C-alpha positions in Angstrom: 74.8 62.5 81.4 73.7 59.0 80.5 71.9 57.1 83.3 71.6 59.6 85.5 73.2 69.4 91.0 72.7 72.0 96.3 73.2 75.5 97.1 75.1 77.5 99.6 73.3 77.4 102.9 72.1 80.8 103.9 72.2 80.0 107.6 74.4 78.3 110.2 72.6 75.1 111.3 73.7 74.2 114.8 71.2 71.3 115.1 70.3 67.8 114.4 71.0 66.5 111.0 70.9 69.7 109.1 70.0 70.2 105.5 71.4 72.6 103.0 68.6 74.4 101.3 68.0 74.0 97.7 68.1 76.5 98.7 84.0 92.3 68.0 83.1 91.6 65.8 86.3 91.3 63.8 87.6 88.0 62.7 91.1 86.8 61.9 92.1 84.0 59.6 93.4 80.7 61.0 94.3 79.4 57.6 97.5 77.5 57.2 99.1 76.7 53.8 96.5 74.9 51.7 93.6 75.8 53.9 91.1 77.9 52.1 89.0 80.5 53.9 85.3 79.7 53.8 84.2 82.0 50.9 80.7 80.6 50.6 79.3 79.9 54.0 76.4 77.5 54.4 73.0 79.1 54.3 71.3 79.9 57.6 69.5 77.2 59.4 66.0 76.6 58.2 64.0 78.0 61.2 61.1 80.4 61.7 63.2 82.2 64.3 66.4 84.1 63.6 69.7 82.2 63.9 72.8 84.3 63.7 75.2 83.9 60.7 78.0 84.2 63.2 77.4 80.6 64.2 77.0 78.3 61.2 77.9 74.9 60.2 78.1 72.6 57.2 78.6 68.9 57.0 82.2 69.3 58.2 82.3 71.5 61.3 81.1 74.6 63.1 82.0 77.9 61.6 82.2 80.9 64.0 82.4 84.4 62.5 83.6 82.9 59.2 86.3 80.7 60.8 86.1 76.9 60.7 86.4 75.6 64.3 86.9 72.1 65.8 85.0 72.3 69.1 87.2 70.5 71.6 85.4 70.8 74.9 85.2 69.6 78.5 82.2 69.4 80.8 82.3 71.7 83.9 79.4 72.3 86.3 80.0 75.5 88.2 77.5 74.6 90.9 79.8 71.7 91.8 82.6 74.2 92.5 80.6 76.8 94.6 83.3 79.4 94.7 82.9 81.7 91.6 86.4 83.1 92.0 87.7 79.6 91.4 85.9 79.1 88.1 88.7 80.9 86.2 91.1 78.2 87.5 89.2 75.5 85.7 88.8 77.6 82.5 92.5 78.5 82.4 93.4 74.8 82.8 91.0 74.0 80.0 92.7 76.6 77.7 96.1 75.3 78.7 95.2 71.8 77.7 94.3 73.0 74.2 90.5 72.9 74.7 88.6 75.8 73.3 85.2 75.2 74.9 83.3 74.0 78.0 79.9 72.5 78.2 77.9 73.8 81.2 74.8 72.4 82.9 72.7 74.8 84.9 70.5 73.5 87.7 66.8 74.5 87.9 66.5 73.3 91.5 69.2 75.7 92.6 68.3 78.7 90.5 64.5 78.3 90.9 64.3 76.9 94.5 60.6 77.7 94.9 57.8 78.8 92.6 58.4 82.4 91.5 61.9 82.6 92.9 64.8 83.1 90.5 68.2 83.5 92.0 71.4 84.2 90.0 73.4 85.3 93.0 76.6 83.7 94.3 77.4 80.3 93.1 74.2 80.2 91.1 75.4 83.1 89.0 76.1 82.8 85.3 77.6 86.3 84.6 80.9 85.5 86.4 81.2 82.3 84.3 80.6 84.2 81.1 83.1 86.9 82.1 85.8 84.3 83.0 85.2 82.4 79.8 85.5 85.5 77.7 88.8 86.4 79.5 90.2 82.9 79.1 89.1 82.5 75.4 86.7 79.6 76.1 83.5 79.1 74.2 80.4 77.9 76.1 77.7 75.4 75.1 75.0 76.1 77.7 72.8 73.2 78.8 70.0 74.6 81.1 67.7 71.6 81.0 65.3 72.0 82.8 66.2 68.4 83.1 69.9 67.7 83.1 70.3 64.3 84.7 74.0 64.6 85.7 73.5 62.4 88.8 71.6 65.2 90.5 68.5 64.9 92.5 65.4 64.8 90.3 67.8 65.2 87.4 67.9 68.9 88.2 64.2 69.6 88.2 63.3 71.8 91.1 62.0 69.8 94.0 58.9 72.0 94.4 57.9 71.1 90.9 58.0 67.4 91.6 55.1 67.7 94.1 53.3 70.8 92.9 52.9 69.8 89.2 50.1 67.4 88.7 50.8 66.9 85.0 53.6 64.7 83.7 57.0 66.3 84.0 59.0 66.9 80.8 55.9 66.9 78.6 53.6 69.6 77.1 51.4 69.4 80.3 50.1 72.9 81.0 51.2 73.1 84.6 54.7 71.7 83.9 54.9 74.3 81.1 54.0 77.0 83.6 56.6 75.6 86.1 59.6 76.0 83.9 58.8 79.3 82.3 60.4 81.6 84.9 63.5 79.5 85.1 64.1 79.4 81.3 63.3 83.1 81.0 65.9 83.8 83.6 68.4 81.8 81.7 67.5 83.7 78.5 67.8 87.1 80.2 71.3 86.4 81.5 72.6 84.6 78.5 71.3 86.7 75.5 73.8 89.5 76.2 76.6 87.0 76.4 76.2 85.3 73.0 79.0 85.5 70.4 77.1 88.1 68.6 77.5 90.4 71.6 81.2 89.6 72.0 80.4 86.9 74.5 81.4 83.2 74.8 78.0 81.4 74.3 77.8 79.7 70.9 74.9 77.2 71.4 72.2 76.2 73.9 71.1 72.6 74.5 67.4 71.8 74.8 66.6 69.7 77.8 68.6 66.4 77.9 68.7 62.9 76.6 65.0 62.2 75.8 62.8 60.3 73.3 60.9 62.0 70.5 58.6 59.1 69.7 56.0 60.1 72.4 54.2 63.2 71.1 54.0 64.9 74.5 57.8 64.7 74.7 58.3 66.1 71.3 55.8 68.9 71.9 57.6 69.7 75.1 60.8 70.3 73.1 58.8 72.5 70.7 57.6 74.5 73.7 61.2 75.0 75.0 62.4 76.0 71.5 59.6 78.5 71.2 60.7 80.1 74.5 64.3 80.4 73.4 63.4 81.6 69.9 60.4 83.7 70.7 60.3 87.3 69.3 62.3 89.5 71.6 64.0 86.7 73.5 67.3 87.7 71.9 68.6 84.1 71.6 70.2 83.7 68.2 72.7 80.9 68.6 71.7 77.3 67.5 69.8 75.0 69.7 71.3 71.5 70.2 70.3 68.1 71.5 72.2 65.1 73.0 70.7 61.7 72.2 71.5 59.1 74.9 71.9 56.4 72.3 71.6 55.9 68.6 67.9 56.7 68.7 67.7 59.3 65.9 65.7 61.7 68.2 65.0 65.3 67.4 66.8 65.4 64.0 63.6 66.0 62.1 59.9 66.3 62.9 58.2 67.8 65.9 60.7 69.3 68.4 63.7 68.9 66.1 66.7 71.0 67.0 69.3 72.9 64.9 72.2 70.6 65.6 71.9 66.9 66.6 74.4 65.1 68.8 75.1 61.7 70.2 76.3 60.8 73.8 78.5 57.9 74.2 80.0 56.1 77.3 81.7 53.0 75.8 83.1 51.7 79.1 79.9 52.1 81.1 80.0 53.1 84.8 81.4 50.2 86.8 85.1 50.8 87.5 85.6 47.6 89.5 87.8 46.0 86.9 89.6 49.0 85.4 92.0 46.9 83.2 89.0 45.1 81.4 87.9 47.0 78.4 84.9 46.9 76.2 85.9 47.3 72.5 85.6 50.6 70.6 82.3 51.5 69.0 82.8 51.0 65.3 79.6 52.4 63.7 79.8 56.1 64.7 80.6 57.2 61.2 78.0 54.9 59.6 75.3 56.2 62.0 76.2 59.8 61.3 76.1 59.2 57.6 72.7 57.7 57.9 70.9 60.1 60.2 72.3 63.7 59.7 75.0 63.7 57.0 74.3 67.4 56.2 75.4 68.4 59.7 78.8 68.1 61.4 79.3 65.1 63.6 78.7 66.3 67.2 79.4 64.3 70.4 77.9 66.4 73.3 79.1 63.9 75.9 81.9 61.4 75.5 83.2 59.4 78.4 85.8 61.4 80.3 85.4 59.2 83.5 82.6 57.6 85.4 80.5 58.2 88.4 80.8 55.8 91.4 78.0 54.3 93.5 77.4 53.7 97.2 78.6 50.6 99.0 81.6 48.8 100.4 82.3 47.1 97.1 82.2 50.3 95.1 85.7 50.9 93.7 86.0 54.6 94.3 87.3 57.1 91.7 90.9 55.9 91.5 89.9 52.9 89.4 87.6 55.1 87.3 90.6 57.3 86.4 92.4 54.1 85.3 89.5 52.6 83.3 89.3 55.9 81.4 92.9 56.8 81.7 95.5 58.0 79.1 95.4 54.7 77.1 91.6 54.9 77.0 91.9 58.5 75.8 94.4 57.5 73.2 92.3 54.7 71.7 88.7 55.9 72.3 89.1 59.6 71.7 90.9 59.0 68.4 88.2 56.5 67.5 85.9 59.5 67.6 88.3 61.5 65.4 88.3 58.6 63.0 84.5 58.8 62.8 85.0 62.4 61.6 83.5 64.0 64.7 84.4 67.7 64.8 82.5 68.8 67.9 83.5 66.7 71.0 82.8 67.3 74.6 84.4 65.1 77.3 82.1 64.5 80.3 83.6 65.3 82.8 86.7 67.5 82.4 86.3 68.6 86.0 83.8 66.8 88.2 83.8 68.6 91.5 81.6 68.1 94.5 77.9 67.2 94.8 77.7 69.0 98.1 74.5 69.7 100.1 71.6 67.8 98.7 72.7 68.0 95.0 73.2 64.2 94.4 70.5 61.8 93.2 70.3 58.8 95.4 72.7 56.6 93.4 75.9 58.6 94.1 77.7 60.1 97.1 79.2 63.5 97.7 82.3 63.3 95.6 81.8 63.8 91.9 85.5 63.5 91.1 84.5 61.3 88.1 88.1 60.1 87.6 88.3 63.2 85.4 91.3 64.9 83.8 91.2 67.4 86.7 90.6 65.9 90.2 88.0 67.1 92.6 90.7 69.0 94.4 91.5 70.8 91.1 94.8 69.0 90.6 96.0 67.9 87.2 96.1 64.1 86.6 98.0 61.9 84.0 94.8 62.1 82.0 95.2 65.8 81.7 98.6 65.3 80.0 97.2 63.0 77.3 94.3 65.4 76.8 96.8 68.3 76.4 98.8 66.3 73.8 95.6 65.7 71.8 94.3 69.3 72.4 97.4 71.0 71.1 97.6 68.8 68.1 94.0 69.8 67.2 94.6 73.4 67.9 97.7 73.2 65.6 96.0 71.4 62.8 93.3 73.5 61.0 93.4 71.2 58.0 91.9 68.5 60.3 88.8 70.7 60.8 87.5 69.9 57.3 88.1 66.3 56.2 86.3 63.7 54.1 86.0 60.2 55.6 87.6 58.1 52.8 87.5 54.6 54.2 88.7 52.3 56.9 90.0 48.7 57.2 86.5 47.3 57.4 85.4 49.0 54.2 88.3 48.1 51.9 91.1 50.4 53.0 94.0 48.1 52.5 97.0 50.2 53.4 98.5 48.4 56.4 101.0 45.6 56.0 99.5 43.9 59.0 95.9 42.9 59.6 96.5 43.6 63.3 96.5 47.3 62.6 93.1 49.0 61.9 93.4 52.2 59.8 90.9 55.0 59.0 91.8 57.6 56.4 90.5 61.2 56.6 91.6 63.7 53.9 91.2 67.5 53.6 89.4 68.0 50.3 91.2 71.3 49.7 94.8 70.8 50.8 94.8 67.0 50.4 96.4 66.7 53.8 95.9 63.1 55.0 95.2 61.8 58.5 95.7 58.0 58.9 94.3 57.2 62.3 95.6 53.8 63.4 94.8 51.5 66.3 94.9 47.8 66.9 92.1 45.8 65.2 91.5 44.3 68.6 91.1 47.6 70.4 91.3 45.9 73.8 94.6 44.2 73.0 97.6 44.8 75.3 100.1 43.3 72.8 102.6 45.3 70.8 102.4 45.3 67.0 104.4 46.7 64.1 103.5 47.4 60.5 104.0 49.8 57.6 101.5 52.0 55.8 101.0 52.5 52.1 100.1 56.2 51.9 99.5 58.7 49.1 101.5 61.9 49.1 100.8 64.7 46.6 104.5 65.2 45.6 105.5 61.6 45.1 102.3 59.5 44.8 102.2 56.2 46.6 104.8 55.5 49.3 105.3 52.9 52.0 106.2 54.5 55.3 108.3 54.7 57.3 111.1 54.7 54.7 114.2 54.4 56.9 112.8 53.1 60.2 111.8 49.4 60.2 108.1 50.0 61.0 105.4 51.9 62.8 104.9 50.5 66.3 101.7 50.4 68.4 101.9 49.5 72.0 98.9 47.7 73.6 96.0 50.2 73.8 97.6 52.9 71.8 96.4 54.9 68.8 98.3 57.3 66.6 97.6 59.9 63.8 100.0 59.4 60.9 99.9 62.6 58.9 100.7 63.2 55.2 101.0 66.5 53.3 100.8 68.1 56.7 101.1 71.9 56.8 102.8 73.8 59.7 103.5 77.4 60.1 103.1 79.8 57.1 104.7 77.9 54.3 106.1 74.5 55.6 104.8 71.1 55.0 105.7 67.6 56.1 105.4 64.9 53.5 104.5 62.4 56.3 105.2 61.8 60.0 104.8 58.7 62.0 105.8 60.8 65.0 102.9 62.5 66.7 102.4 66.3 66.3 102.4 68.1 69.6 102.6 71.7 68.3 102.6 73.3 64.9 102.6 77.0 64.2 104.5 80.1 63.7 106.7 81.8 66.4 108.4 85.1 65.5 108.0 84.4 61.8 109.5 80.9 61.9 107.5 77.8 61.1 107.7 75.5 64.2 107.0 71.8 64.3 107.2 70.0 67.7 106.9 66.2 67.4 106.8 63.5 70.1 106.6 59.7 70.5 107.2 56.8 72.9 110.8 56.5 74.0 110.6 52.7 73.3 109.6 53.1 69.7 111.2 54.5 66.4 109.5 57.4 64.6 110.0 59.2 61.4 109.2 62.5 59.7 109.9 63.6 56.1 110.0 67.4 55.7 111.5 70.0 53.4 113.9 71.8 55.7 114.5 75.5 54.8 116.6 78.5 55.8 120.1 79.0 57.1 120.7 76.5 59.9 122.2 77.5 63.2 124.9 75.3 64.7 123.6 72.6 66.9 124.8 69.3 68.5 122.3 66.7 67.3 121.5 63.6 69.2 123.1 60.4 68.0 119.7 58.9 68.1 118.5 61.2 65.4 119.5 60.7 61.7 118.9 62.9 58.7 118.9 61.4 55.2 117.9 62.1 51.7 115.7 59.4 50.2 115.3 58.9 46.4 111.6 58.0 46.9 110.8 61.4 48.2 110.8 64.8 46.4 114.1 66.6 46.0 114.8 68.9 49.0 113.0 66.6 51.4 114.8 65.3 54.4 113.8 62.2 56.2 114.4 62.4 59.9 114.5 59.1 61.9 114.2 59.0 65.7 115.6 55.9 67.1 114.3 54.3 70.4 115.8 55.7 73.6 115.3 59.4 73.2 114.5 61.2 76.4 114.0 64.9 76.7 113.9 67.5 74.0 116.1 67.3 70.9 116.5 69.9 68.3 116.2 68.5 64.8 116.5 71.8 62.7 117.1 75.3 63.9 117.2 77.9 61.1 116.1 81.4 60.4 112.9 80.1 58.9 112.1 76.9 60.7 112.4 75.1 64.1 111.8 71.4 64.3 111.8 69.7 67.8 111.2 66.2 69.0 110.7 64.9 72.6 109.5 61.8 74.2 105.8 62.0 75.0 106.3 62.5 78.7 108.6 65.4 78.2 106.3 66.9 75.6 103.6 67.0 78.2 105.8 69.3 80.3 105.5 72.0 77.6 102.8 74.5 77.2 101.7 76.7 74.2 99.9 79.6 75.7 98.0 81.8 73.3 99.1 85.4 73.2 96.5 88.1 72.6 97.5 90.5 69.8 94.8 93.0 70.2 93.7 95.2 73.2 90.9 95.0 75.7 88.5 96.7 73.2 88.4 93.4 71.3 86.2 91.0 73.4 87.3 88.0 71.4 91.1 88.8 71.7 91.8 85.6 73.6 89.9 83.2 71.4 92.1 81.0 69.3 91.4 81.3 65.6 89.3 84.4 65.9 91.1 86.8 68.2 94.6 85.4 68.0 96.8 82.8 66.3 99.9 83.8 68.2 101.6 81.4 70.6 104.9 80.7 72.3 106.3 77.5 73.8 107.0 77.2 77.5 108.5 74.1 79.1 109.0 73.1 82.7 106.3 74.6 85.0 103.5 72.5 86.5 101.0 74.8 84.8 101.3 77.9 82.5 98.1 79.9 82.8 98.8 82.8 80.5 101.4 84.7 78.5 101.4 88.4 77.6 103.9 90.3 75.5 104.2 94.0 76.0 106.9 95.5 73.8 110.0 93.5 74.6 108.7 92.1 77.9 107.1 88.6 78.3 104.9 88.1 81.4 104.2 84.5 82.3 101.7 83.3 84.9 101.3 79.8 86.2 102.0 77.3 89.0 105.0 75.4 90.3 104.7 72.1 92.2 108.5 72.1 92.6 111.5 73.9 91.3 111.6 73.7 87.5 113.9 74.4 84.6 112.1 77.0 82.5 112.5 76.8 78.7 110.9 79.5 76.5 110.7 79.8 72.8 109.4 83.2 71.9 110.1 86.2 69.7 113.8 87.1 69.6 112.9 90.7 70.5 112.1 89.6 74.1 114.5 91.2 76.5 112.9 90.5 79.9 110.7 87.7 81.3 108.7 87.6 84.5 107.0 84.7 86.3 104.0 85.6 88.4 105.2 89.2 88.4 108.8 88.4 89.5 111.7 89.0 87.2 113.4 85.8 85.9 117.1 85.9 85.3 118.6 83.5 82.8 120.1 83.2 79.3 118.2 85.7 77.2 120.6 85.3 74.2 119.3 81.8 73.5 119.5 78.3 74.9 122.1 77.4 72.4 122.3 73.8 71.1 120.0 72.6 73.8 116.9 74.1 72.1 117.3 77.0 69.7 119.6 79.9 69.0 116.8 82.2 68.0 114.3 83.4 70.7 115.3 80.7 73.1 115.6 81.3 76.8 116.4 79.0 79.8 116.3 79.7 83.5 115.6 78.0 86.8 112.3 78.7 88.5 112.3 78.2 92.2 109.4 78.0 94.6 108.9 80.8 97.1 110.7 80.6 100.5 107.3 80.0 102.2 106.7 76.9 100.1 108.1 74.4 102.6 106.7 76.2 105.7 103.0 75.7 104.9 101.3 73.7 107.6 97.8 73.1 109.0 96.5 72.3 112.5 95.3 69.0 113.9 91.5 69.1 114.6 90.6 69.0 118.2 88.8 70.8 121.0 85.4 69.6 119.9 82.3 70.8 121.6 79.2 68.5 121.8 75.5 68.7 122.2 72.9 66.0 122.0 70.8 67.3 119.1 67.8 65.1 119.1 65.7 66.6 121.8 62.7 65.2 119.9 63.6 61.8 121.5 65.0 63.1 124.7 64.0 62.7 128.3 62.3 66.1 128.5 59.0 66.7 126.7 59.5 68.2 123.3 57.2 70.9 121.9 56.6 70.4 118.2 53.6 72.8 118.0 55.5 75.0 115.5 56.1 72.0 113.2 54.2 71.5 110.0 51.1 69.4 110.4 51.2 66.6 107.9 47.5 66.2 107.1 47.3 66.2 103.3 45.0 63.6 101.8 46.1 63.8 98.2 49.4 64.0 96.4 50.7 64.6 92.8 53.4 61.9 93.5 52.3 58.9 91.5 53.4 56.2 93.9 50.8 56.3 96.6 51.0 55.1 100.2 50.8 51.4 100.9 48.8 51.6 104.1 47.7 54.1 106.8 44.7 56.2 107.3 44.8 58.2 104.1 47.2 60.9 105.2 50.2 61.6 102.9 53.5 61.6 104.7 55.8 62.5 101.8 58.4 65.1 102.6 58.2 66.9 99.3 54.5 67.6 99.8 55.4 69.7 102.8 58.5 71.4 101.4 61.1 68.9 102.9 62.5 66.9 100.0 66.2 66.8 100.8 68.5 65.2 103.3 67.2 64.8 106.8 63.5 64.9 107.6 62.0 64.3 111.0 58.5 62.8 111.4 56.5 62.7 114.7 53.4 60.7 114.9 51.2 61.2 118.0 48.8 58.8 119.5 46.9 58.3 122.8 48.1 55.0 124.2 45.9 52.5 126.0 48.8 50.4 127.1 47.8 47.6 124.8 49.9 48.7 121.8 52.7 46.4 121.0 54.3 47.6 117.8 54.1 49.9 114.8 54.7 49.1 111.2 56.4 51.7 109.1 57.2 51.6 105.4 59.9 54.3 104.7 61.2 55.4 101.3 64.5 57.3 101.2 66.3 56.1 98.1 69.5 54.0 97.7 71.6 53.8 100.8 69.1 55.7 103.0 68.5 55.0 106.7 65.7 55.8 109.2 65.9 55.5 113.0 62.8 55.2 115.0 62.0 56.0 118.7 58.9 55.6 120.8 58.9 58.6 123.1 62.5 58.6 124.4 63.2 54.9 123.7 65.2 53.8 120.7 63.5 51.1 118.7 65.6 50.3 115.7 67.1 51.6 112.4 65.8 50.7 108.9 68.6 50.5 106.4 68.4 51.0 102.7 71.2 49.6 100.6 73.3 49.8 97.6 76.4 47.8 96.9 78.0 49.2 93.8 74.6 49.5 92.3 73.7 46.0 93.2 71.3 44.8 95.9 69.6 48.2 95.8 67.0 48.9 98.5 65.2 52.2 98.2 62.6 51.6 100.8 61.9 49.4 103.8 58.8 47.9 105.5 59.6 47.0 109.1 57.8 46.2 112.3 59.1 48.1 115.4 58.2 46.4 118.7 57.7 48.5 121.8 59.9 47.4 124.8 58.2 47.1 128.1 57.8 50.4 129.8 58.2 52.5 126.7 54.5 53.5 126.4 52.8 56.1 128.5 49.2 54.7 128.9 46.5 57.4 128.8 48.9 60.0 127.6 50.2 61.4 124.3 52.9 59.1 122.9 55.1 60.0 120.0 56.8 57.9 117.3 59.9 59.9 116.1 61.4 59.0 112.8 64.8 60.5 111.7 65.0 59.8 108.0 67.8 60.6 105.5 66.6 61.3 102.0 69.3 60.5 99.5 67.9 62.6 96.6 65.1 62.1 94.2 65.2 59.7 91.3 66.0 60.8 87.7 63.9 60.0 84.7 63.6 56.2 84.4 63.2 55.0 80.8 60.2 56.8 79.2 58.7 57.8 82.6 59.7 61.3 83.5 57.4 61.2 86.6 59.9 58.8 88.2 61.4 62.0 89.6 58.3 62.5 91.7 59.8 60.1 94.3 57.7 59.2 97.3 60.4 60.1 99.9 58.9 59.8 103.3 56.6 57.3 105.1 54.6 55.2 102.7 52.9 53.2 105.3 52.2 53.6 109.1 50.0 51.5 111.3 49.8 50.7 115.0 48.9 47.2 115.9 46.2 48.7 118.0 44.7 52.2 117.8 45.3 55.1 115.5 47.5 58.1 115.2 46.0 61.5 116.1 48.5 63.9 114.5 51.6 63.7 112.3 54.1 66.5 112.3 57.1 67.0 109.9 60.2 69.2 110.0 63.3 69.5 107.9 65.3 72.4 109.2 65.3 73.2 112.9 67.2 75.3 115.4 70.3 75.1 117.5 71.4 74.9 121.1 73.8 76.8 123.5 76.1 76.0 126.4 77.9 73.1 124.8 80.2 70.8 126.8 83.4 69.4 125.5 83.5 66.0 123.9 85.9 64.6 121.3 84.3 63.4 118.0 86.2 60.1 118.3 84.2 59.3 121.4 80.9 59.3 119.5 77.7 59.7 121.5 77.6 59.3 125.2 77.0 55.7 126.3 77.3 54.4 122.7 73.6 55.1 122.4 71.7 55.5 119.1 70.8 59.0 118.4 72.1 62.3 117.0 74.8 64.6 118.3 76.3 67.8 117.0 80.1 68.4 117.3 81.7 71.7 116.6 85.3 73.0 116.6 87.2 75.8 115.1 90.7 76.1 113.6 92.8 78.9 112.1 94.6 78.8 108.8 97.4 81.1 107.7 98.3 80.2 104.1 100.6 82.7 102.5 99.2 84.7 99.5 100.3 83.4 96.1 99.7 79.7 96.9 97.1 77.2 95.9 96.8 74.6 98.7 94.0 72.1 98.1 92.8 70.5 101.3 90.5 67.7 102.4 88.7 66.5 105.5 89.1 62.8 105.9 87.4 60.3 108.2 90.4 58.1 109.1 88.7 55.3 111.0 88.0 52.0 109.1 84.9 51.5 107.0 82.0 49.6 108.6 80.8 51.6 111.6 77.0 52.1 111.6 76.8 55.9 111.6 76.2 58.8 109.3 78.0 62.1 109.5 77.0 65.4 107.9 80.0 67.6 107.5 79.6 71.3 107.6 82.5 73.7 106.8 81.8 77.4 107.6 78.1 76.9 107.0 78.3 74.7 103.9 77.3 71.1 103.9 80.3 69.6 102.1 79.9 65.9 102.7 77.8 63.0 103.8 79.8 60.2 105.3 77.9 56.8 105.5 80.2 54.8 107.8 78.6 51.4 107.2 78.6 51.6 103.4 81.1 54.0 102.1 83.1 54.2 100.0 83.8 57.9 100.5 85.9 59.0 103.4 87.8 62.0 102.0 86.0 65.3 101.3 87.9 68.0 99.5 87.0 71.6 100.5 88.2 74.6 98.5 89.6 77.9 99.4 86.7 80.4 99.3 84.7 78.0 101.5 87.8 77.6 103.8 89.2 80.9 104.9 92.9 80.5 104.2 93.7 83.4 106.5 91.3 83.3 109.3 89.2 81.2 111.7 87.2 78.3 110.3 84.3 76.4 111.8 83.8 72.7 111.2 80.6 71.0 112.5 79.7 67.3 112.3 76.1 66.1 112.8 76.8 62.5 114.0 73.9 60.0 113.7 74.6 56.7 115.5 72.2 54.2 114.2 72.9 51.1 116.4 73.1 51.2 120.2 76.0 49.5 122.0 78.2 49.7 119.0 81.4 51.8 119.3 81.2 54.8 117.0 84.6 56.5 116.7 84.8 59.0 113.8 88.3 60.4 113.4 88.1 63.5 111.2 91.3 65.3 110.2 92.3 68.0 107.8 95.0 67.2 105.3 96.9 69.0 102.5 96.5 67.4 99.1 99.1 69.5 97.3 101.0 72.8 97.5 101.3 74.9 94.4 103.2 78.1 94.2 101.0 80.3 92.1 97.2 79.7 91.8 94.5 81.6 90.1 94.6 84.3 92.8 91.8 86.6 94.0 89.8 83.9 95.7 86.9 85.5 97.6 85.5 84.0 100.8 81.8 84.5 101.1 80.4 82.2 103.8 77.0 82.4 105.5 77.0 83.7 109.1 74.9 82.2 111.9 71.7 83.9 112.8 68.9 83.1 115.2 66.3 83.8 112.6 64.0 80.9 112.1 65.5 78.9 115.1 
């Protein structure tokens, strides 16, 4: 991720400002008419190590087991959804959108939390991901780093390595090499048996992340990683890839070069404050590819699928990010990638999720919604609909997987009748299918334009289209693919279509073409209609004519503006042609149907295991379709009652939805859709749908949880003595007595760290100077004995006015000192995560979180102690969270309550915890749900107030515990957090089988 992952806590922390510890072979042809099988595959990659011939590529695309594939992928970080039984939910939604792959970062800091410890249990596991991907039919490009960026603390590098490694991170330094060995070997051991060669989903592995090759120690580091993956006996045989953060030509050739080069691109950047203001499209993608790696397919490992959001009251939140990168952005910018002839594309993010615990780096907050196609609460967004329209077109169009870039409007392609239209022509060299990708010349324009295209069609030569309709229309910020000589099904071909292709294929031996377009525009297709037609009542807004300019037997179908819903154009024994407005088309699904049994591990992979599909319209989501004899079993979700439309084999005699029989018209939907294999019915939500409710949070119990600054003496004898005199962290202390007070040096890198500095007071001491580093938006409160002094505030305002550290003087009030006795300075510090690589300096991840300077105005400190994770307290009185701390004092309190949920089985009910009071109160709240730290609320900065929490963390049929560590940072200021639980949506269906596996409380270590 350009510019820029925390585990499940293994304990219940009933204490002050707790921290979560980082802690099979057979192939099937997907060839349409005119698409030739790849008889001569490209030679294996030139490497010393073995690379399987089951994953090859040429200058066009990837070729898996002999089948040419367009990799259409979305980014998904399993650690940001720490419930493995929910991972199939995301993968099924990816498959339903027409995607065939996901790109997955793994997080060294979570899997390798301390030297020598490798943990692939629970949410850190990879095997459940591989199993779910195989079942869904989703390929995986694994991206294990060790550095991943991804807006994660230290960019994913294990915290222990940032302090224990003296050499430079991400170089060939001997101790860094030793630090990542166990982690990478763990990745290899789990992944090797799950490669495509073993019937698994893994087809490629990325080496590290977004780096420069020009510095030789960087390049040799890549060589070291590649040797580890490709060493004799490692078992890794899939290609190694790389993602260049810019057009830097890194790792294509020379030291550290990978098998397949890719370029990351985020054309709108990461400030969503003005979501209607666009930067123009990048116009040199194709030229750059032709210059740097023309013998390889054009690979985009990360393309903008949203944006992260920063801290601060002026940060816009993720709503504007979903607008900035919304459906119109996807239409224009995704298709601009297609126009550059990219054939491997991954959208970052497809599902963002939650940066819970201490996963985030200091520039972002807990939510990683990203404005993605699937929201943090796992709900489908309008962006998902556009992605599905694009995804099903790509899945339906194998001729598009192999195209030559012919020309565009900037290089002499003069085919548009208007200069306002910019056109790129791609053509399949074998079938001669043409793809004219059109957008406005000013890609940011919101104006409407019209034009005609002068195209070339094999049967008639040159032709201006449309022939009957007056023009092709483009709305502001809209792109289209105008196809010519386009094959669909087994034998059919459209001469041209200005309507967009939603689905093309074969159902029950019939060639099916499903087109769509804007209801405010006219569209046209010219196709040779075949077979004996069934009677139908055609819409008056659809006209069929024979045009002399086209080949005999070709019918020109014109769709006038105003069409809403699905209209049947042609319904015969050999063909079915449908058209719908684009919104209606998005309510349809084309689930793949496996045609082989469980013995075939690739049975669910489109193009290799199956090319069989049906059409299903109406439900909120269709997860799967299975045909057993004459029975069709559908599984999916309903958001409301829905009219079910199915187009399937005519042999179907029964249909079920989520295991329940569906009654309807099994003899066909008549003129409304098709007389052959059509079925309509009404799907209704379950009776329990409207009765689902949740309780109001209340009955809070409270305990002051900062005894370190309380009235009674506090014994810190068991704390870690902070007495180190040297550090591997490059940024050294500013002042003090030579002791190093950096949390990472003592094992306390993340979230809240407490420091206690002891000194014998003479009574003459007046103040203490403290320089504290915590990262963007951090805070640190300071006490002398039991007297509050002040709070130092870091800052970030939408990535402006950034303040990562402070240097303040804290004056002692009269009576605060204990002359002749041991006095203690207590610092409560919130570490916001370690920095990522900055420019060419990978050691910027060795962040000096802690106290960079300490000095009494008179006298010296005797002992410094440090602690990051401490114990809990019993006998808690009642106190409502909205009352804040007693007496409006500054300090820390722990609030706990419980509530019971009783959600019926068979429902997916996303929920969130929301702080409902206005932004601006000077407090921090650490939100724990059943032992998981699921949120950090910064009341004075924001912007986040809503924290989604998933089933599996929430027990949907049992008692749940919510705890809030409330840190009030300014005395005398009312602090009134109002935390409530809310339902984000109710879906009849869901992925099912969600397992709750929460940590239990124990006295161990307390």
